C-alpha positions in Angstrom: -85.9 -70.4 198.6 -88.2 -70.1 195.6 -88.1 -72.3 192.5 -85.7 -75.0 193.9 -84.8 -77.4 191.1 -85.4 -81.1 191.5 -85.7 -84.2 189.3 -87.3 -87.6 189.8 -89.9 -86.0 192.1 -93.5 -87.2 191.4 -95.1 -86.0 194.6 -94.8 -82.8 196.6 -96.6 -81.2 199.5 -98.9 -78.3 198.6 -97.8 -74.9 199.4 -99.1 -73.9 202.9 -102.4 -72.2 202.8 -101.9 -70.5 206.2 -99.6 -70.5 209.2 -101.2 -73.6 210.6 -100.3 -75.6 207.4 -96.8 -74.3 207.6 -96.5 -75.4 211.2 -97.9 -78.8 210.3 -95.3 -79.3 207.5 -92.5 -78.4 209.8 -93.9 -80.8 212.5 -94.2 -83.7 210.1 -90.7 -83.4 208.7 -88.7 -82.0 211.7 -90.9 -83.1 214.5 -91.6 -79.6 216.0 -92.7 -76.1 215.0 -93.1 -72.8 216.8 -96.3 -70.7 216.6 -95.3 -67.2 217.7 -97.6 -64.6 219.4 -100.4 -67.1 220.3 -101.1 -65.3 223.6 -101.0 -61.6 224.6 -98.5 -60.6 227.3 -101.1 -59.8 229.8 -102.6 -63.2 229.6 -99.2 -64.8 229.9 -98.6 -62.9 233.2 -102.0 -64.0 234.5 -101.4 -67.7 233.7 -98.0 -67.5 235.5 -99.6 -66.4 238.8 -102.5 -68.8 238.5 -100.2 -71.8 237.8 -98.2 -71.0 241.0 -101.4 -70.8 243.0 -102.5 -74.2 241.8 -99.1 -75.8 242.5 -99.3 -74.5 246.1 -102.8 -76.1 246.4 -101.5 -79.4 244.9 -98.6 -79.5 247.4 -101.1 -79.0 250.2 -103.2 -81.9 248.9 -100.4 -84.4 249.5 -99.1 -83.0 252.7 -96.4 -80.7 251.4 -93.9 -80.3 248.6 -91.5 -82.7 250.3 -93.8 -85.5 249.4 -93.7 -84.5 245.7 -89.9 -84.3 245.8 -89.9 -87.9 247.3 -91.8 -89.2 244.2 -89.9 -87.1 241.7 -93.0 -85.1 240.9 -92.1 -81.7 242.2 -92.7 -78.6 240.0 -95.3 -80.5 237.9 -98.8 -78.9 238.0 -101.1 -81.7 236.9 -104.4 -81.0 235.2 -104.7 -77.3 236.1 -107.9 -77.0 234.0 -109.6 -79.1 236.8 -108.8 -76.3 239.2 -109.3 -73.2 237.1 -111.4 -72.8 233.9 -108.8 -70.3 232.6 -106.7 -73.3 231.7 -109.6 -74.9 229.9 -109.7 -71.8 227.7 -106.0 -72.3 227.1 -106.4 -75.9 226.1 -108.9 -74.7 223.5 -106.5 -72.2 222.0 -107.1 -72.2 218.2 -103.5 -73.0 217.3 -103.7 -76.1 219.5 -107.1 -77.3 218.3 -106.8 -76.5 214.6 -103.4 -78.2 214.2 -104.6 -81.2 216.2 -107.7 -81.6 214.0 -105.9 -81.2 210.8 -103.3 -83.8 211.8 -105.3 -86.3 213.7 -108.9 -85.8 212.5 -112.1 -84.2 213.8 -112.3 -86.4 217.0 -109.4 -85.5 219.3 -108.9 -86.2 223.0 -107.0 -84.1 225.5 -104.8 -86.8 227.1 -103.1 -84.5 229.6 -102.4 -80.9 230.6 -99.4 -80.3 232.8 -97.7 -77.2 234.0 -94.0 -77.4 234.2 -92.0 -75.1 236.5 -88.2 -75.0 235.8 -86.4 -73.4 238.6 -82.7 -72.3 238.3 -81.8 -73.8 241.7 -83.4 -77.2 241.1 -82.8 -79.9 238.4 -86.2 -80.7 236.8 -87.2 -84.3 236.3 -88.1 -83.4 232.8 -84.4 -82.9 232.0 -84.3 -86.6 231.2 -84.9 -87.6 227.5 -88.4 -89.0 227.0 -91.4 -89.2 224.6 -94.7 -87.8 225.7 -96.1 -91.3 224.8 -93.8 -92.9 227.3 -92.2 -96.3 226.9 -93.3 -96.6 223.2 -90.9 -97.7 220.5 -92.8 -97.7 217.3 -93.6 -95.2 214.5 -96.7 -94.3 212.6 -97.3 -92.8 209.1 -99.2 -90.0 210.8 -99.2 -88.9 214.4 -101.4 -90.5 217.0 -100.8 -87.6 219.3 -99.3 -84.1 219.2 -98.0 -82.0 222.1 -98.4 -78.3 222.5 -96.1 -76.5 224.9 -97.4 -73.0 225.8 -94.4 -70.8 226.7 -95.1 -68.6 229.7 -91.5 -67.3 229.7 -89.0 -67.1 226.9 -87.8 -70.6 226.0 -84.1 -70.6 224.9 -80.8 -72.2 225.9 -80.3 -69.9 228.8 -83.7 -70.4 230.4 -83.6 -74.2 229.9 -85.9 -74.3 226.9 -87.0 -77.7 225.6 -84.5 -79.6 223.5 -85.8 -81.8 220.7 -84.1 -84.6 218.7 -85.1 -83.6 215.2 -86.7 -86.4 213.2 -86.8 -88.9 216.1 -90.5 -89.4 215.7 -89.6 -91.3 212.5 -87.4 -94.0 214.2 -88.5 -96.6 216.7 -85.4 -96.5 219.0 -83.8 -93.5 220.7 -80.8 -92.3 218.8 -77.3 -93.4 219.9 -75.2 -91.2 222.2 -73.0 -90.4 219.2 -76.0 -89.0 217.2 -77.4 -86.8 220.0 -75.2 -83.8 219.5 -76.0 -83.6 215.8 -79.7 -84.0 216.2 -80.6 -81.9 219.3 -82.1 -78.5 218.7 -83.5 -75.9 221.1 -85.9 -73.7 219.1 -86.2 -70.2 220.6 -89.7 -69.3 221.5 -90.8 -66.0 223.1 -93.3 -65.9 226.0 -96.8 -66.3 224.5 -95.6 -68.7 221.8 -96.7 -72.3 221.4 -94.3 -75.1 220.5 -96.1 -77.9 218.7 -94.4 -81.3 218.3 -95.1 -84.9 217.5 -95.6 -86.6 220.9 -93.2 -89.4 219.7 -90.3 -86.9 219.3 -87.6 -87.5 222.0 -87.1 -84.3 224.0 -86.1 -83.0 227.4 -86.1 -79.7 229.3 -82.8 -77.9 229.4 -80.9 -76.6 232.5 -82.2 -73.2 233.6 -79.2 -70.9 234.0 -81.1 -67.6 233.7 -81.6 -67.0 237.4 -85.4 -66.7 237.0 -88.2 -69.3 236.9 -89.3 -70.6 233.5 -92.8 -71.9 233.3 -94.7 -73.7 230.5 -97.9 -75.6 230.1 -97.8 -78.8 228.0 -100.8 -80.4 226.4 -100.9 -83.8 224.8 -103.8 -84.3 222.3 -104.4 -87.6 220.7 -106.8 -89.9 218.9 -109.6 -91.2 221.3 -108.2 -94.8 221.1 -105.6 -93.5 223.7 -106.4 -93.0 227.3 -106.1 -89.9 229.5 -103.4 -89.9 232.2 -105.9 -88.4 234.6 -109.7 -88.8 234.4 -110.4 -85.2 233.4 -114.3 -85.4 233.6 -114.0 -86.9 237.1 -111.5 -84.3 238.2 -113.6 -81.4 236.9 -116.8 -82.7 238.7 -118.9 -80.6 236.4 -121.8 -81.5 234.0 -121.0 -82.6 230.5 -120.2 -79.5 228.3 -123.0 -78.5 225.9 -120.6 -78.1 223.1 -120.2 -81.6 221.5 -116.6 -81.0 220.5 -115.5 -79.8 223.9 -117.3 -82.8 225.5 -115.4 -85.1 223.3 -112.1 -83.2 223.7 -112.2 -83.4 227.5 -113.1 -87.1 227.5 -116.8 -87.1 228.5 -117.7 -88.9 225.2 -114.8 -91.4 225.3 -114.6 -92.5 228.9 -115.4 -96.2 229.3 -119.1 -96.8 230.2 -119.6 -98.5 233.6 -122.1 -100.9 232.2 -123.7 -102.2 229.0 -127.0 -100.3 229.8 -125.0 -97.1 230.3 -123.1 -97.7 227.0 -126.5 -98.1 225.2 -128.0 -95.1 226.9 -125.2 -92.9 225.7 -125.7 -94.1 222.1 -129.5 -93.5 222.4 -128.9 -90.1 223.8 -126.4 -89.2 221.0 -128.9 -90.5 218.3 -131.8 -88.4 219.7 -129.6 -85.4 220.6 
């Protein structure tokens, strides 16, 4: 609403310069924001089929899906970009990268990329409340990490879309049971949208009652002082990308050096590069 009156206000956010700024403001105050139409429909369909293929491969790697069920890791597709460069292109989506850089700074690290398959006949482990920076009970004046959920199906209450506790990134402890009902929100997001949120917002997957599978791909991007959940450079088994930003984003630049000599060689190479 234009020209809202106020008094006693000495500081105010600038008006958003673009859609990314608008998403950032919503993320800072509410904890999450939806960027619509980030992917065309044909790309969404392609990613759905590729995600299923990688999940089948990951099940084979551990001797069958029953072993993933035994460790409560079924229907999670971990680090798909290590299996298919299509998912690396997704992790570099402008909406994800631009918002991360504006919020965190020019040096950002992809901490994890996980596909999430929410089947109507199976309760997903992600239906439990959690933060994407697990087990942490502290707050920062600015985010150390943001998450970007790419919606490969419509996310809403019927399909078990993600439920967020608005503003919970600003409080150290999880809200009381009494407060949950007033805080939780499920922002509707069409397939091809990206839901961006502070990684310290409490959230959970909803129960899928739609009769069809709902898939999404979550990314957690943080400052390089944090560590990757999986060693992405080692998983990819490829040479360091020539683009310095991509090399840093994937962790080639920030991985611990195996020795003092290697640490120094990296710095010498960067200086002369």
